[in-house]
C-alpha positions as CSV (number, residue, x, y, z in Angstrom):
1,M,100.9,90.5,105.1
2,T,102.5,87.2,105.6
3,N,106.1,86.2,105.4
4,R,105.2,84.0,102.4
5,E,103.9,87.1,100.6
6,I,107.1,89.1,101.3
7,K,109.4,86.3,100.1
8,P,107.8,85.0,96.9
9,T,109.2,82.4,94.5
10,F,111.8,83.6,92.0
11,Q,109.3,83.8,89.2
12,K,106.9,85.9,91.3
13,M,109.7,88.1,92.5
14,L,110.1,89.6,89.0
15,L,106.4,90.4,89.0
16,S,105.9,91.6,92.5
17,G,109.3,93.2,93.2
18,A,109.4,95.0,89.9
19,V,105.6,95.2,89.8
20,L,105.6,94.2,86.1
21,L,102.3,94.4,84.3
22,L,103.0,93.4,80.8
23,L,99.9,94.1,78.7
24,A,101.0,91.1,76.6
25,G,101.0,88.9,79.7
26,S,98.3,87.2,81.6
27,L,98.2,89.1,84.9
28,W,94.6,90.0,84.5
29,G,93.2,86.5,84.7
30,Q,91.0,87.0,87.7
31,A,87.3,86.7,87.3
32,G,85.6,89.8,86.0
33,T,88.8,91.2,84.4
34,P,89.5,91.4,80.7
35,A,91.6,88.9,78.7
36,P,95.3,89.7,78.1
37,F,96.1,92.1,75.3
38,H,98.6,91.2,72.6
39,D,98.9,94.5,70.8
40,Y,98.1,98.2,70.9
41,V,95.0,97.8,68.7
42,S,93.3,95.2,70.9
43,Y,94.0,97.3,74.0
44,V,92.6,100.5,72.6
45,A,89.5,98.6,71.2
46,W,88.8,97.2,74.7
47,M,89.2,100.6,76.3
48,Q,86.9,102.3,73.8
49,S,84.3,99.6,74.3
50,H,84.6,99.5,78.1
51,H,84.7,103.3,78.6
52,K,82.7,104.4,75.6
53,A,85.5,106.9,75.0
54,P,87.1,107.8,71.6
55,F,90.7,107.5,72.4
56,L,91.9,108.5,69.0
57,S,90.1,111.8,68.8
58,A,90.6,115.0,70.8
59,A,87.5,114.4,72.9
60,L,89.0,112.3,75.7
61,R,86.8,112.6,78.7
62,K,87.8,114.8,81.6
63,S,85.3,114.4,84.4
64,G,82.9,113.1,81.8
65,A,83.0,115.9,79.2
66,V,85.9,118.3,79.1
67,A,88.5,117.7,76.4
68,L,92.0,116.7,77.7
69,E,93.6,118.7,74.9
70,A,91.9,121.9,76.0
71,A,92.8,121.3,79.6
72,N,96.4,120.7,78.7
73,Q,96.7,123.9,76.7
74,T,95.1,125.9,79.5
75,A,97.5,124.4,82.0
76,S,100.5,125.2,79.8
77,S,99.5,128.8,79.6
78,H,99.1,129.3,83.4
79,A,102.0,128.6,85.7
80,F,99.7,128.0,88.6
81,L,97.7,125.2,87.0
82,N,98.8,121.6,86.5
83,I,100.9,120.8,83.5
84,K,101.0,117.5,81.7
85,V,104.5,116.1,81.6
86,N,104.6,113.3,79.0
87,Q,104.1,114.6,75.5
88,D,102.6,111.6,73.7
89,R,98.9,111.5,73.0
90,N,98.0,107.8,73.5
91,P,96.2,106.0,76.4
92,W,99.0,103.9,77.6
93,A,99.7,104.1,81.3
94,K,102.6,106.0,83.0
95,A,103.4,105.2,86.6
96,G,106.1,104.8,89.2
97,I,107.7,108.3,89.1
98,A,111.2,109.5,89.8
99,S,112.0,113.2,89.9
100,A,115.1,115.4,90.4
101,V,116.2,119.0,89.9
102,D,119.7,119.9,88.8
103,P,121.4,121.6,91.8
104,S,123.6,123.6,89.5
105,R,120.7,124.8,87.4
106,P,117.4,124.7,89.3
107,T,115.3,125.5,86.3
108,N,116.2,122.1,84.9
109,W,113.8,119.4,86.2
110,V,113.8,115.8,85.0
111,V,110.9,113.3,85.6
112,M,111.1,109.6,84.8
113,S,108.4,106.9,84.7
114,N,107.4,103.4,83.8
115,D,105.6,103.9,80.5
116,F,103.5,101.3,78.7
117,R,103.3,103.0,75.3
118,E,105.4,100.3,73.7
119,N,103.3,97.5,75.2
120,A,105.9,96.0,77.5
121,T,106.8,98.7,80.0
122,R,109.8,100.9,79.1
123,I,111.2,103.9,80.9
124,F,110.8,107.4,79.4
125,Y,112.2,110.6,80.8
126,H,111.0,114.1,80.4
127,V,113.2,117.3,80.7
128,S,112.0,120.8,81.5
129,T,114.5,123.6,81.3
130,D,112.0,126.3,82.4
131,G,111.0,125.0,85.8
132,G,108.2,122.7,84.6
133,K,106.3,124.9,82.1
134,T,107.3,122.8,79.0
135,W,108.6,119.2,78.6
136,T,110.5,116.9,76.3
137,D,109.7,113.2,75.7
138,D,112.6,110.8,75.5
139,S,113.2,107.1,76.0
140,L,115.9,105.6,78.2
141,M,118.5,103.3,76.8
142,G,117.7,99.7,77.5
143,G,120.0,97.2,79.3
144,A,122.9,95.2,78.0
145,D,121.0,91.9,78.0
146,I,121.1,90.4,74.5
147,F,117.4,90.2,74.3
148,F,117.1,93.9,75.1
149,L,119.7,94.7,72.5
150,L,117.6,92.8,70.0
151,S,114.5,94.7,71.1
152,L,112.6,91.5,71.8
153,P,109.0,92.5,72.8
154,L,109.0,90.5,76.1
155,T,111.8,92.5,77.7
156,Y,111.0,95.4,80.0
157,Q,112.3,98.2,82.1
158,V,111.0,99.3,85.5
159,N,112.1,101.1,88.7
160,P,113.3,104.5,87.3
161,A,115.6,106.6,89.4
162,I,117.5,109.8,88.7
163,S,120.1,111.9,90.6
164,F,122.5,114.8,89.8
165,D,126.0,115.7,90.9
166,D,127.0,119.3,91.6
167,A,128.2,119.8,88.0
168,G,125.0,119.1,86.2
169,N,125.7,115.5,85.2
170,S,122.6,113.3,85.7
171,Y,122.6,109.6,86.5
172,L,119.6,107.5,85.4
173,S,119.1,103.9,86.6
174,A,116.6,101.1,86.0
175,L,115.9,97.4,86.2
176,G,115.9,95.6,82.9
177,A,114.5,92.1,82.8
178,N,113.1,89.4,80.5
179,E,109.9,87.5,80.5
180,I,110.7,85.3,77.5
181,E,108.2,82.4,77.1
182,D,109.0,80.4,74.0
183,Y,106.5,77.5,73.9
184,T,107.7,76.3,70.5
185,N,111.2,75.6,71.9
186,N,110.1,74.9,75.5
187,Y,112.3,77.8,76.7
188,L,111.9,80.4,79.5
189,N,114.2,83.3,80.3
190,L,113.8,85.6,83.3
191,D,117.2,87.4,83.4
192,S,117.3,90.6,85.5
193,E,119.8,93.4,85.3
194,V,120.5,96.6,87.2
195,Y,122.1,99.3,85.1
196,E,122.9,103.1,85.0
197,V,122.8,105.4,82.0
198,Q,124.9,108.6,82.1
199,G,123.1,111.9,81.5
200,F,124.8,115.1,80.4
201,T,124.2,118.9,80.0
202,H,122.1,119.4,83.0
203,G,119.9,116.4,82.4
204,T,118.9,117.3,78.8
205,Y,120.1,114.1,77.2
206,S,121.5,110.7,78.1
207,N,124.0,108.2,76.8
208,V,123.3,105.5,74.2
209,S,125.0,102.7,76.2
210,P,124.4,101.5,79.8
211,N,126.8,100.8,82.6
212,V,125.8,97.4,84.0
213,I,125.9,97.3,87.8
214,D,124.7,93.7,88.3
215,A,123.2,91.0,86.1
216,Q,121.6,87.7,87.1
217,S,121.0,85.0,84.5
218,C,117.8,83.0,84.8
219,S,116.9,80.6,82.0
220,G,115.9,77.0,81.3
221,T,113.2,74.8,79.9
222,F,109.6,74.4,81.2
223,G,109.3,71.7,83.8
224,A,113.1,71.4,84.3
225,E,115.6,72.8,86.8
226,F,116.3,76.5,86.3
227,V,119.7,78.2,86.3
228,C,118.5,81.1,88.4
229,N,120.6,81.8,91.4
230,G,119.3,85.3,92.2
231,T,116.8,87.9,91.1
232,L,117.4,91.7,91.2
233,S,114.7,94.2,92.0
234,Q,113.9,97.8,93.2
235,P,117.1,99.6,92.2
236,L,117.5,103.3,92.9
237,N,120.5,105.6,92.7
238,A,121.9,108.7,94.5
239,T,124.9,111.0,93.8
240,D,127.0,113.1,96.2
241,A,126.2,116.6,95.1
242,N,127.8,118.2,98.2
243,T,130.5,120.6,96.8
244,G,133.6,120.2,98.9
245,S,132.7,116.7,100.0
246,P,135.6,114.2,99.7
247,N,133.2,111.9,97.8
248,A,131.6,114.6,95.6
249,G,130.5,113.2,92.3
250,T,130.3,109.6,93.6
251,N,127.2,107.8,92.3
252,Y,125.7,105.0,94.3
253,V,123.3,102.4,92.9
254,Y,121.5,100.2,95.4
255,Y,118.9,97.5,95.1
256,S,117.3,94.3,96.4
257,Y,118.7,90.8,95.7
258,F,116.5,87.7,96.2
259,C,118.4,84.4,96.6
260,N,116.5,81.5,94.9
261,L,118.8,78.6,96.1
262,S,118.5,76.1,98.8
263,T,122.1,77.0,99.6
264,S,123.4,80.6,100.0
265,C,124.1,82.9,97.1
266,T,127.1,85.1,96.4
267,D,127.2,88.4,94.5
268,G,130.2,90.6,94.5
269,T,131.5,90.6,98.0
270,A,128.2,89.7,99.5
271,T,126.8,86.4,100.7
272,I,123.0,86.1,100.7
273,P,121.2,83.5,102.8
274,S,119.2,80.7,101.1
275,F,115.8,82.1,100.0
276,G,116.7,85.4,101.7
277,S,116.5,89.0,100.4
278,V,119.1,91.7,101.1
279,I,120.1,95.2,100.0
280,L,123.2,95.5,97.9
281,E,125.1,98.6,96.8
282,S,127.7,99.5,94.1
283,H,129.3,102.9,93.4
284,S,131.5,104.8,90.9
285,P,133.8,107.5,92.3
286,A,133.5,109.9,89.4
287,L,132.0,110.4,86.0
288,G,133.0,107.6,83.6
289,Q,134.7,105.5,86.3
290,P,133.9,101.8,86.9
291,Y,131.5,100.7,89.5
292,S,132.6,98.7,92.6
293,A,131.6,95.0,93.2
294,P,128.2,94.8,94.9
295,A,128.5,95.0,98.7
296,L,126.1,93.9,101.4
297,V,124.2,96.8,103.0
298,S,121.6,95.1,105.2
299,G,124.0,93.0,107.4
300,S,122.6,89.9,109.0
301,L,119.0,90.8,108.1
302,A,117.7,88.3,105.6
303,S,114.3,89.7,104.6
304,A,115.3,93.2,103.5
305,Q,113.5,95.1,100.7
306,F,112.7,98.6,99.6
307,S,115.7,101.0,100.2
308,D,116.5,104.7,99.8
309,M,119.7,106.6,100.3
310,V,120.6,110.0,101.6
311,I,124.1,111.5,101.6
312,D,125.1,113.9,104.4
313,P,127.3,117.1,104.0
314,S,130.4,115.1,105.0
315,G,129.9,112.8,102.0
316,T,128.7,109.8,104.1
317,P,125.9,107.8,102.6
318,H,123.1,106.3,104.6
319,I,120.6,103.7,103.3
320,F,117.2,103.2,105.0
321,F,115.4,100.0,104.2
322,D,112.5,97.7,105.4
323,D,113.0,94.3,106.9
324,Y,110.2,91.7,107.0
325,T,111.8,89.1,109.3
326,N,109.1,89.5,111.8
327,A,106.2,90.1,109.4
328,P,103.6,91.4,109.6
329,L,105.7,93.8,111.7
330,I,108.1,95.8,109.5
331,N,111.3,97.2,110.9
332,L,112.8,100.4,109.3
333,W,116.6,100.3,109.5
334,E,119.5,102.6,108.8
335,S,122.8,101.4,107.4
336,T,125.9,103.7,107.0
337,L,129.0,103.4,104.9
338,T,132.0,104.0,107.1
339,G,135.5,103.0,106.2
340,G,134.3,101.1,103.2
341,V,132.0,98.9,105.2
342,W,128.2,99.1,105.5
343,T,127.1,98.9,109.1
344,V,123.5,98.5,110.3
345,A,122.4,100.5,113.3
346,K,121.9,98.6,116.6
347,T,118.2,99.5,116.8
348,P,115.6,100.1,114.1
349,V,114.4,103.6,113.3
350,A,110.7,102.5,113.5
351,Q,108.6,99.4,113.8
352,F,105.3,99.5,112.0
353,L,102.4,97.6,110.5
354,Y,101.2,98.1,107.0
355,N,98.0,96.2,106.3
356,G,97.4,97.4,102.8
357,L,94.9,99.8,101.5
358,G,91.9,97.4,101.5
359,N,89.8,100.0,99.6
360,P,86.9,98.1,97.9
361,N,87.1,100.6,95.0
362,W,90.7,99.6,94.1
363,S,92.8,96.5,93.5
364,F,96.2,97.8,92.4
365,T,99.4,96.6,94.0
366,D,100.3,98.8,97.0
367,S,103.1,97.1,98.9
368,G,105.4,100.0,97.8
369,A,103.5,102.3,100.1
370,A,105.4,100.8,103.0
371,A,108.8,101.6,101.3
372,P,110.8,104.5,102.8
373,R,111.3,107.5,100.6
374,C,114.0,109.7,102.0
375,T,115.7,113.1,101.8
376,I,118.2,115.0,104.0
377,H,118.9,118.5,105.2
378,G,122.1,119.0,107.1
379,Y,122.5,115.9,109.2
380,T,118.8,115.2,109.6
381,A,117.3,112.6,107.3
382,Y,113.6,112.5,106.6
383,C,111.9,109.2,105.5
384,S,108.2,108.9,104.7
385,F,106.1,105.8,104.6
386,S,102.5,104.6,105.0
387,A,101.5,102.5,108.0
388,N,98.4,101.5,110.0
389,Q,100.4,101.5,113.2
390,V,103.8,102.8,114.3
391,N,105.8,101.8,117.3
392,G,102.8,100.2,119.0
393,G,100.6,103.3,118.8
394,T,97.0,103.6,117.6
395,L,96.1,100.8,115.1
396,A,94.0,102.3,112.3
397,A,91.9,100.5,109.7
398,T,93.5,102.5,106.9
399,P,97.0,103.7,106.5
400,S,98.3,107.2,107.2
401,V,101.6,108.8,106.1
402,Y,104.3,109.0,108.7
403,L,107.7,110.8,108.7
404,A,110.8,109.5,110.5
405,S,113.2,112.3,111.3
406,V,116.6,110.8,111.9
407,N,119.8,112.5,113.2
408,V,122.4,110.5,111.2
409,Q,125.2,111.5,113.6
410,S,123.5,110.5,116.9
411,G,121.0,108.0,115.6
412,T,118.1,109.6,117.5
413,S,114.8,109.7,115.7
414,R,111.3,111.0,115.9
415,I,108.1,109.8,114.2
416,T,105.4,112.2,113.0
417,R,102.0,111.5,111.5
418,V,101.8,113.8,108.5
419,N,98.2,113.8,107.2
420,N,96.0,115.8,109.6
421,D,92.6,114.3,108.9
422,P,91.2,112.1,111.7
423,I,93.0,108.8,112.1
424,S,89.6,106.9,112.3
425,D,88.0,108.5,109.2
426,Q,88.5,105.4,106.9
427,K,90.6,107.3,104.4
428,D,93.7,106.2,102.5
429,H,97.1,107.9,102.3
430,F,99.8,106.3,100.2
431,F,102.9,106.5,98.0
432,A,104.5,109.3,100.1
433,A,107.7,111.1,99.3
434,P,109.6,114.0,101.1
435,A,111.7,116.9,100.0
436,T,113.6,119.6,101.8
437,T,114.6,123.1,100.8
438,P,117.9,124.8,101.5
439,A,116.1,126.8,104.2
440,G,115.2,123.6,106.0
441,D,111.4,123.5,105.2
442,V,110.2,119.9,104.9
443,Y,107.6,118.9,102.3
444,V,105.8,115.5,101.9
445,G,103.6,114.5,99.0
446,W,101.1,111.6,98.8
447,Y,97.9,110.4,97.3
448,D,94.8,111.1,99.5
449,N,91.1,110.3,99.1
450,R,89.9,112.2,102.2
451,R,87.6,114.6,100.2
452,D,85.7,111.9,98.4
453,P,82.8,110.4,100.5
454,S,82.9,107.2,98.4
455,G,86.7,106.9,98.8
456,A,87.2,106.1,95.1
457,N,88.8,109.3,94.0
458,V,92.2,110.6,95.1
459,E,94.0,113.9,94.9
460,Y,97.8,114.5,95.1
461,F,98.4,116.3,98.4
462,V,101.5,118.1,99.6
463,G,102.2,119.1,103.2
464,K,104.7,121.6,104.5
465,S,106.5,121.8,107.8
466,Y,108.3,124.8,109.1
467,D,109.6,123.0,112.2
468,Q,111.8,120.2,110.9
469,G,109.0,117.8,110.3
470,R,107.2,118.1,113.7
471,N,104.0,119.5,112.3
472,F,102.5,119.9,108.9
473,L,100.1,122.7,109.4
474,I,99.9,123.4,105.7
475,Q,98.6,120.5,103.6
476,K,96.4,120.6,100.6
477,A,95.8,119.1,97.2
478,V,98.0,120.4,94.4
479,S,96.2,118.4,91.7
480,D,93.5,120.4,90.0
481,V,91.1,117.4,89.5
482,P,90.1,114.5,91.7
483,F,90.6,111.1,89.9
484,N,90.0,107.4,90.3
485,P,93.3,105.5,90.0
486,C,91.5,102.5,88.6
487,N,90.8,104.4,85.4
488,G,94.4,103.9,84.3
489,L,94.7,100.2,83.5
490,P,92.2,97.4,82.8
491,G,91.6,95.4,85.9
492,C,93.0,98.2,88.2
493,G,96.1,96.1,88.6
494,Y,98.7,98.9,88.7
495,F,99.0,102.5,89.8
496,G,102.8,102.6,90.3
497,D,105.0,102.0,93.3
498,Y,106.0,105.5,94.3
499,T,106.2,109.2,93.4
500,Q,108.9,111.7,94.3
501,L,109.0,115.4,95.2
502,A,111.9,117.4,93.9
503,A,113.4,120.5,95.5
504,G,115.8,122.9,93.8
505,S,118.7,124.9,95.2
506,D,116.5,127.9,94.7
507,G,114.0,126.6,97.3
508,V,111.3,125.8,94.8
509,V,109.5,122.4,95.3
510,H,108.1,120.5,92.3
511,A,105.5,117.7,92.4
512,A,104.8,115.1,89.7
513,W,102.3,112.3,90.0
514,S,100.3,109.7,88.0
515,D,96.8,111.0,87.2
516,T,93.7,109.6,85.5
517,R,91.8,112.9,85.2
518,D,90.7,112.2,81.6
519,G,88.6,109.3,83.0
520,V,90.3,106.5,80.9
521,S,94.1,106.7,81.0
522,M,97.0,107.3,83.4
523,Q,99.3,110.2,82.5
524,I,101.9,112.3,84.3
525,W,100.9,115.7,85.6
526,S,103.0,118.2,87.5
527,Q,102.8,121.3,89.6
528,T,105.2,123.7,91.2
529,V,104.3,123.9,94.8
530,H,103.3,127.5,95.7
531,F,103.3,127.4,99.5
């Protein structure tokens, strides 16, 4: 991975940072891939022709013959089998999953995803009030950009995130953006916007208006200078749910900012170097309160991307992020908010190489596998990521999942390889996410193809550690069916950026993942983890 790849031009940032795959766009223009699709009918027609599968009947293939409908009914009737989360019955892909359990009502579990059912990707969220046995199907409010308000087709939402406070209020955030290409009037618009939508009643519904955190205009005419100072990407959010914390109820939204100018950019209180990328953060102290001006999280580091936050019992937030200044080496850093100022640690948590999946069976974007996904128990944060090499250790041809255990008070850390198959077995492990229970058990989930000799089919694995992330002696697939991720979208261009385990205050861990078990489409499946 070169520095040029990590710091793309502003137009590519929207596509690579947000991993936008508009079915109406032209991202599948490579040799051997289908032409772009302009509507639902042409997409379904291509899929039927290509896969010989009757999408619009009940006989969708599952491993070649078993009806998806029958499998779904069976799963719903048995708590120990996988359960389908999204409730629509169409073949549009669902990927890039966020997941959270209400700490005040652990039977309430919410799952969000990028969803292509309306052609341009939108975010849908799904609520279970019975621990994952049954689900709703709801769309998230779009952003405040005028084109979103007008429901223009070439607007999109990506990067879903959800968190809860200790009173059952949920916070849902996303990136809204445009890819408006008006050839008649020679006009192009690539606005980007980070926003939060308030949820209520233990996550069961959300507001009809967004809270705009940051918005960057980007428009102009073809062939002319663009008014496009910066591009936003990769937002997530976290809420202080520590009852008794001085910051209880504070919601934090954090994201990447790419400066597109030959001079420095400014946003809120932050100054961003020319053509640099940084992590910014904004927060609201309580339900319904305004958000602060964006502040710089990543300090002097100018190639920062991919961030995740944990909040310790004292109410102090910590953000972990990747920096690509010395690419292909990636440094994982911690930054802590103390006295109203974000301060980056003196040394990185880890230095690692991520060389990509390189699997000849796949071609989907996988840079998000290097992103840290984090959780916390007490004052120990746990961040998972995929890497080919960590801290100068063994260099492997394919990536493994690693877990950084960080004492956020002392700054000391430990790195553990999570998957226990041989490091030289040419198998892939990616899109990892951790969760911790109140008892201190550490779980990590990831996609894994170790049990397929061809390497094409993956399963969703979960590992469990009883010793604070030192060893994961228990690890096994929780998905009932192996599946090929390339069945989900024509051209195998997208399988999502991440998944997320969710642990409740009752100690129950829940997994949700993108799954192509029907042989033709990408849907969301789930499982309560019973070990």
